[in-house]
N, C-alpha and C positions, 0 to 999 in steps of 0.2 A: 812945181812939183806938189802933189797932193799928199798930205800926211794923214794917215788913217789913225783916228784916236778911238780906242776901245777900252772903256772902263771895265767891261766884263773880263777881258783878257788879263788886264792888270790885276784885278781882284783874284781871278783864278790862279795866276802865277804866284801871287803873294800867299794864298792859302796853301798851295803845294809846297812852297818853301818852308812854311811854318808847320808842315805835316798835319794839316787840319782836314785833309781830303782823304776819304777812304772809298774804295771800290766795293760795292755791295754785290759780289759775285759768288759768295759761298752759298751752300745749299740752304742753310737756315735763313739767309737773307732773301733768297728767291722764294722760299716757302712763305715767308712773311709778306712779300710783295704780292704773291698769288692770292693769299688769304685776304689781304686788304682790297685787292681788285674785286674779288667776289663780293665782299661786304659793300663796296661802293656801288656795284651793279645792283645789288638788292635794294639799296637806298634809292638809287635812281629810278628803279621800277616802281617802288612804293610812291615816290614823289610824283611820277608821271600819272599813276593811277589816281592819286588824290587830286592832282591838278585837273585831270579829265573830269572826275566826278564833280569838282567844284564848278567847272565851266558849264557842265550839263545842268547843275542845280541853278546856277545863275541865269541860264537861258530860259528856265522854266518860271522864274520869278516874274510876276507882273508888277511893275512899278505904277503906283497911282498917286 
């Protein structure tokens, strides 16, 4: 018989028993999550643009 060992489930169960787990489903939580996602998207776009510009600049450099 195979016994499945999951440390994640044990940790989650322990945290629930200790009441250290909360559900973020209130309006202010959802608003904060949406705002954070928008900020992360802006950072990702900025990073991609800088990376693309860096690659273009590197392609134009002639090594001697």
